C-alpha positions as CSV (number, residue, x, y, z in Angstrom):
1,X,-19.3,-12.8,11.4
2,X,-16.5,-12.8,8.8
3,X,-16.3,-15.1,5.8
4,X,-14.0,-15.4,2.8
5,X,-14.6,-16.4,-0.8
6,X,-11.2,-17.6,-2.0
7,X,-9.8,-18.6,-5.4
8,X,-7.4,-17.6,-8.1
9,X,-8.2,-14.7,-10.4
10,X,-11.0,-15.5,-12.9
11,X,-12.7,-18.2,-10.8
12,X,-15.9,-16.3,-10.3
13,X,-15.5,-14.9,-6.8
14,X,-16.9,-11.5,-7.7
15,X,-19.9,-13.0,-9.5
16,X,-20.6,-15.0,-6.3
17,X,-20.3,-11.8,-4.3
18,X,-22.6,-9.8,-6.6
19,X,-25.2,-12.6,-6.3
20,X,-25.0,-12.5,-2.5
21,X,-25.3,-8.7,-2.5
22,X,-28.4,-8.8,-4.7
23,X,-30.0,-11.4,-2.5
24,X,-29.1,-9.3,0.6
25,X,-30.5,-6.1,-0.9
26,X,-33.8,-7.9,-1.6
27,X,-34.1,-9.2,2.0
28,X,-32.1,-7.1,4.4
29,X,-33.7,-4.9,6.9
30,X,-30.5,-2.9,7.6
31,X,-28.0,-1.1,5.5
32,X,-25.6,-2.9,3.1
33,X,-22.2,-1.6,2.1
34,X,-19.9,-2.8,-0.6
35,X,-16.3,-1.8,-0.6
36,X,-14.0,-2.2,-3.6
37,X,-11.1,-0.5,-5.4
38,X,-11.9,1.3,-8.6
39,X,-15.7,1.4,-8.7
40,X,-16.0,-1.5,-11.2
41,X,-19.3,-2.8,-9.6
42,X,-21.3,0.4,-10.1
43,X,-23.7,-1.2,-12.6
44,X,-23.8,-4.7,-11.1
45,X,-25.1,-4.0,-7.6
46,X,-28.5,-2.6,-6.6
47,X,-28.9,1.1,-6.0
48,X,-29.8,0.7,-2.4
49,X,-26.4,-0.8,-1.5
50,X,-23.8,1.8,-0.5
51,X,-20.9,1.4,-2.9
52,X,-17.5,2.7,-1.5
53,X,-14.3,3.1,-3.5
54,X,-11.3,2.4,-1.2
55,X,-9.1,4.5,-3.5
56,X,-11.3,7.6,-3.0
57,X,-10.7,7.4,0.8
58,X,-6.9,6.6,0.5
59,X,-7.3,3.1,1.9
60,X,-4.0,1.4,1.0
61,X,-3.2,-0.8,4.0
62,X,-5.0,-3.2,6.4
63,X,-4.7,-0.7,9.2
64,X,-6.4,2.0,7.2
65,X,-9.1,-0.5,6.1
66,X,-9.8,-1.5,9.7
67,X,-10.0,2.1,10.7
68,X,-12.4,2.9,7.9
69,X,-14.7,0.0,8.7
70,X,-14.6,0.7,12.4
71,X,-15.5,4.3,11.7
72,X,-18.4,3.2,9.5
73,X,-19.7,0.9,12.1
74,X,-19.4,3.5,14.9
75,X,-21.3,6.0,12.8
76,X,-24.0,3.8,11.6
77,X,-25.5,1.1,13.8
78,X,-27.9,0.1,11.0
79,X,-25.1,-1.6,8.9
80,X,-26.1,-5.2,8.7
81,X,-23.8,-6.5,6.0
82,X,-20.5,-5.4,4.4
83,X,-19.1,-6.9,1.2
84,X,-15.5,-6.4,0.2
85,X,-14.3,-7.2,-3.3
86,X,-10.6,-7.8,-3.7
87,X,-9.2,-7.2,-0.2
88,X,-5.7,-8.1,-1.4
89,X,-5.9,-5.3,-3.9
90,X,-6.8,-2.9,-1.1
91,X,-4.4,-4.0,1.6
92,X,-1.7,-6.0,-0.1
93,X,-0.5,-9.7,-0.1
94,X,0.9,-9.7,3.5
95,X,-1.2,-12.6,4.8
96,X,-0.1,-12.0,8.4
97,X,-1.4,-8.4,8.2
98,X,-4.6,-9.6,6.6
99,X,-5.1,-12.1,9.5
100,X,-4.5,-9.4,12.1
101,X,-7.1,-7.2,10.4
102,X,-9.6,-10.0,10.2
103,X,-9.1,-10.8,13.9
104,X,-9.6,-7.2,14.9
105,X,-12.7,-6.8,12.7
106,X,-14.2,-10.0,14.2
107,X,-14.0,-8.4,17.6
108,X,-16.0,-5.3,16.7
109,X,-18.3,-6.8,14.1
110,X,-20.0,-9.5,16.0
111,X,-23.5,-8.6,14.7
112,X,-22.4,-7.6,11.2
113,X,-21.8,-10.0,8.3
114,X,-18.6,-9.2,6.5
115,X,-17.8,-11.1,3.3
116,X,-14.4,-10.7,1.5
117,X,-13.2,-12.0,-1.8
118,X,-9.5,-13.1,-1.6
119,X,-7.7,-13.8,-4.9
120,X,-5.6,-16.7,-3.6
121,X,-5.9,-20.5,-3.5
122,X,-6.6,-22.1,-0.2
123,X,-3.1,-23.7,-0.3
124,X,-1.5,-20.2,-0.5
125,X,-3.3,-19.0,2.6
126,X,-2.0,-19.6,6.2
127,X,-4.2,-21.5,8.5
128,X,-5.1,-18.5,10.6
129,X,-6.6,-16.8,7.5
130,X,-8.3,-20.0,6.3
131,X,-10.0,-20.1,9.7
132,X,-12.3,-17.4,8.5
133,X,-13.6,-19.4,5.5
């Protein structure tokens, strides 16, 4: 299941995401992963959540992001939730490529909750991306 938290920069998307991560960490029975660029959330999320820096793994496109997540899911069947802060910073502002990646992830992550923050207003996003809200 894929969901998006959308809004312009400074509207509190990351705060909402951090609160969701904290709640999940307190209640989840499986593993939780948080992916971001630049390790800014190190002190904001619980220690039991696996924090991954996309830059450290050279993830700079949506194809690379998809491959990385697919590999994580293939290697760890206990991943229950994945949180991604700033997907546009990781993959870029090509909304068609974003949609393709979301559709491919939806196919392989049927039993995994994946939450993305997207720094864009709803009116900027195409309908096929908004469908994941």
